[in-house]
C-alpha positions in Angstrom: 0.4 0.2 0.1 1.6 3.4 -0.9 2.3 5.5 1.9 4.8 7.7 1.2 4.2 11.6 0.8 6.4 13.5 -1.6 7.0 17.5 -1.7 9.0 19.5 -4.1 10.9 23.2 -4.2 13.1 25.3 -3.0 15.6 24.7 -0.1 18.0 27.5 0.6 20.3 29.2 3.2 18.2 32.0 5.4 20.7 34.6 7.0 19.1 36.3 10.4 20.9 38.8 12.5 20.4 37.7 16.1 18.4 39.3 18.7 16.0 41.3 16.1 19.3 43.3 14.5 18.2 45.1 11.7 19.9 43.4 8.3 22.2 46.6 8.6 23.3 46.4 12.1 26.0 43.8 13.3 28.9 41.5 12.4 27.0 37.5 12.8 24.4 36.2 11.6 22.6 32.6 12.2 22.0 30.7 9.3 19.4 28.2 8.7 18.5 25.9 6.3 14.9 26.2 4.9 12.1 26.7 2.4 8.5 26.0 2.2 8.2 22.6 0.8 11.5 21.7 2.5 9.6 22.6 5.8 6.7 20.9 5.1 8.9 17.8 4.8 10.5 18.2 7.7 7.6 18.6 9.5 5.9 15.7 8.5 9.0 13.5 8.8 9.0 15.0 12.8 5.5 13.3 12.8 6.7 9.8 11.8 5.4 10.0 8.1 7.8 8.5 5.0 8.6 11.3 3.6 10.6 12.4 0.1 11.7 16.0 -0.5 12.9 16.9 -4.4 14.5 19.8 -5.0 17.6 20.6 -7.2 21.3 21.5 -5.5 24.8 22.5 -6.0 26.9 19.8 -6.3 29.1 21.9 -3.5 30.3 21.6 0.3 27.1 23.8 1.1 24.5 21.7 -0.9 25.8 18.7 0.7 25.3 20.2 4.1 22.1 21.1 3.1 21.3 17.5 2.7 22.5 16.3 6.0 20.4 18.7 7.3 17.2 17.1 6.3 18.4 13.3 6.5 19.3 14.7 10.4 15.4 14.6 10.2 14.8 11.7 8.8 13.4 13.1 4.9 14.4 11.5 2.2 16.6 12.7 -0.5 17.5 9.9 -3.2 15.7 11.6 -5.5 17.3 15.2 -5.3 19.5 15.6 -8.5 23.0 18.3 -8.8 23.2 20.7 -10.8 23.6 24.3 -11.3 26.0 27.0 -9.4 24.5 28.0 -6.1 22.3 27.9 -3.5 19.7 30.3 -3.3 20.2 32.7 -0.2 17.8 35.0 1.8 18.7 37.6 3.9 16.2 38.0 7.2 15.3 40.8 9.7 12.7 40.0 12.5 10.1 41.9 13.2 10.0 43.9 16.6 7.5 46.2 18.1 5.5 48.5 15.8 8.8 47.7 13.1 7.8 44.8 11.0 10.0 41.7 9.2 12.0 42.4 6.0 13.3 40.1 3.4 16.1 40.1 1.2 16.7 37.5 -1.5 19.5 36.2 -3.1 18.0 33.3 -5.1 18.7 34.5 -9.2 20.5 31.9 -10.8 19.8 29.3 -8.3 20.1 25.5 -8.8 16.4 25.6 -8.4 15.3 28.8 -10.9 17.8 26.8 -13.8 15.8 23.6 -13.4 14.3 22.6 -16.6 11.8 19.8 -17.8 13.1 16.5 -18.0 15.6 17.0 -15.3 13.4 15.1 -12.8 11.6 11.7 -13.4 8.3 11.7 -12.0 7.2 8.4 -12.6 10.5 7.2 -10.6 10.0 9.3 -7.7 5.9 8.7 -7.4 6.2 5.3 -7.8 5.6 4.5 -4.2 3.8 7.9 -3.1 0.3 8.5 -1.9 0.3 11.8 -1.6 2.0 14.9 -3.6 2.7 18.9 -2.1 3.8 21.4 -3.8 3.8 25.4 -3.9 3.3 28.4 -5.8 6.8 29.2 -4.6 8.3 27.1 -7.3 6.6 28.3 -10.2 7.2 31.8 -9.1 11.3 31.0 -9.6 11.4 30.6 -13.9 9.6 29.7 -16.4 11.9 26.6 -15.9 10.9 25.6 -12.4 7.2 26.0 -13.4 7.2 23.9 -16.7 9.2 21.2 -13.7 6.6 21.7 -11.3 3.7 21.1 -14.1 5.0 18.2 -14.7 5.1 16.6 -11.6 1.6 17.5 -11.1 0.5 16.1 -14.4 2.2 12.8 -13.4 1.0 12.7 -10.4 -2.9 13.5 -11.4 -2.2 10.7 -13.6 -1.2 8.1 -11.2 -3.8 8.7 -8.9 -2.2 10.4 -6.2 -3.6 13.1 -3.5 -2.3 16.6 -4.2 -1.9 19.0 -2.2 -1.2 22.8 -2.9 -0.4 26.0 -0.9 -1.0 29.1 -3.0 2.1 30.7 -1.2 2.1 33.7 -3.1 5.1 35.8 -2.8 4.8 39.0 -5.0 8.6 40.0 -5.5 9.5 36.6 -6.6 7.2 36.7 -9.6 10.1 38.7 -12.3 9.7 36.5 -15.7 6.9 37.9 -17.7 4.4 35.1 -15.9 1.4 36.3 -13.8 1.0 33.9 -10.4 -3.2 33.5 -11.3 -2.1 32.5 -15.1 0.5 29.7 -13.7 -1.3 28.5 -11.0 -5.1 28.8 -11.4 -5.1 25.8 -13.9 -3.0 23.7 -11.5 -4.9 24.0 -8.7 -8.2 22.6 -10.4 -6.3 19.6 -10.7 -5.5 19.4 -6.8 -7.4 17.7 -4.5 -6.1 19.6 -0.8 -5.8 23.4 -0.6 -4.3 26.0 1.4 -3.3 29.6 1.5 -4.0 32.7 3.7 -7.3 35.0 3.1 -5.3 37.2 0.2 -3.5 34.6 -1.6 -7.3 32.9 -1.6 -8.5 36.3 -3.1 -5.5 36.5 -5.2 -5.9 32.6 -7.3 -9.4 33.5 -7.0 -10.7 36.7 -7.2 -13.2 36.6 -4.6 -13.0 38.2 -1.3 -12.7 35.9 1.8 -14.3 36.8 5.5 -12.0 38.9 7.4 -10.2 37.8 10.1 -10.0 40.6 13.3 -9.7 38.5 16.4 -8.1 40.4 19.4 -8.8 37.5 21.6 -9.4 33.5 21.6 -13.2 34.8 22.0 -14.0 35.9 18.5 -17.0 34.4 16.7 -16.9 32.9 13.1 -19.5 34.0 10.5 -20.6 30.9 9.2 -22.6 31.9 6.6 -19.9 34.0 4.9 -17.6 31.2 5.3 -20.1 28.8 4.0 -20.9 31.1 0.9 -17.2 32.2 0.1 -16.0 28.5 0.1 -19.5 27.5 -2.2 -18.1 29.6 -4.7 -14.7 28.9 -4.5 -15.6 25.2 -5.0 -17.3 25.8 -8.6 -14.1 27.0 -9.3 -12.2 23.9 -8.2 -14.7 21.0 -8.3 -11.8 18.1 -8.0 -10.7 19.8 -5.1 -12.5 18.3 -1.2 -10.3 20.0 1.5 -9.6 23.5 1.2 -7.7 25.4 4.1 -8.2 29.4 4.9 -5.3 30.2 7.3 -5.9 33.2 9.9 -3.3 35.5 11.6 -4.0 39.1 12.9 -0.7 40.6 13.8 -1.6 42.8 17.1 2.1 43.4 17.0 5.6 42.1 16.3 5.5 39.5 19.1 1.7 39.1 19.6 -0.4 37.1 17.2 -4.0 35.4 16.8 -3.8 32.6 14.9 -6.6 30.5 13.6 -8.4 28.6 10.6 -11.3 27.5 8.4 -11.5 23.7 7.0 -14.0 23.0 4.5 -14.4 19.3 3.7 -16.5 17.9 1.7 -19.9 20.6 2.0 -19.3 21.2 5.5 -17.2 23.6 7.3 -15.0 23.5 10.9 -13.5 26.5 12.4 -10.3 25.9 14.5 -9.8 27.2 18.0 -8.2 30.5 18.2 -4.9 30.6 19.6 -4.0 34.2 21.2 0.2 34.1 21.0 1.9 36.7 23.0 5.4 35.7 22.6 6.0 34.9 19.2 9.9 33.9 18.7 9.9 33.1 15.0 7.0 33.0 12.9 9.0 31.6 9.9 7.3 28.3 8.5 4.2 28.7 10.7 2.0 28.1 7.6 4.0 24.8 6.3 3.5 23.7 9.8 0.0 24.2 9.6 -0.2 22.5 6.0 2.1 19.3 7.3 0.3 18.6 10.5 -3.0 18.3 8.4 -1.9 16.2 5.4 -0.4 14.0 8.9 -3.8 14.3 10.7 -5.7 13.7 7.6 -4.1 10.5 7.1 -3.8 9.7 11.0 -7.3 10.4 12.6 -9.6 8.8 10.2 -11.7 11.6 9.0 -12.3 13.2 11.8 -12.6 16.7 10.8 -12.4 18.8 13.7 -9.9 16.9 15.0 -8.1 17.4 12.1 -8.0 21.4 12.0 -7.3 21.7 15.1 -4.4 19.8 15.4 -2.8 21.7 12.3 -3.3 24.6 14.2 -2.1 23.4 17.0 1.4 22.6 15.1 0.6 25.9 13.8 1.0 27.5 17.1 3.6 25.8 18.4 5.9 26.6 15.3 6.1 30.3 16.4 8.0 29.1 19.5 11.1 27.7 17.9 13.6 29.4 16.3 14.3 28.4 12.3 12.3 28.0 9.3 11.3 24.0 10.7 8.9 22.8 13.1 10.9 20.5 15.0 7.6 19.2 17.4 6.1 15.4 17.5 2.5 14.3 17.0 2.8 13.3 20.9 3.3 16.9 21.9 1.1 18.2 19.7 -1.8 16.2 21.1 -0.8 17.1 24.5 -1.0 20.8 23.5 -4.5 20.3 22.0 
């Protein structure tokens, strides 16, 4: 029986100034490997799943260090291909008080941005897989990366895999002349599970979701408005069976209200509302959500309310962990839940 989960995307080296210094300050950096789909893979492996992460890396000491980091968490890397001159890097400035976070990307010409069709043997990758997860970031990198991602989605559909999609829109990545809407919409129609924030759902569908204005855990969801929203979205994506609206209200840099709403086969399940008043590192919070949801979907036998609450709890915990990876076990999440 197929059990493996496959994710695909670019992993990068993230450089962050310690103690919330600005990028132009200081003389030292904290370095972390990370990237949306790699974050999902590590989270899934931490939760006990058989997971394979597919990417393209340079055949260099940095590329080897990256693979070693993934393998440390039991993430499969046997379908990683080598090529290109460099690994992408980004520089991250932590938010503090009223100052927002900031990111400077240095990923032009990276191994993943220069990948081309035919580089990865997707029939071999998916031979023993049950789920394929991808995100819009891969399609934003270059036409070549978008083409490889399309190859993967089409092969996964041909083999009958469950296809999971995180919209993951990054405005400053779409630089090669194509719009996110035009590239992502046809591929999204092939997916069974879709995940996104309020802004990402609106970008993809043109439909405005209900606004999340929570300032405390006492927030009440307007279920009728959510039913109307998901009903319209379902008309656009008839194949999709599970849709997740990820919700976050940042009251300050270190105080966030977190929740989410699951639409599953016509029914709606609002998650708990978490008040997180000491955010340590918000990077990878959405990735933690979707990884935990996929785990719950496979593990908890159709208990939709438990699935979304488990996913949200994992996402909330990630706010307390430095770096991009959610290094949390199923037992820890269930205890907190």
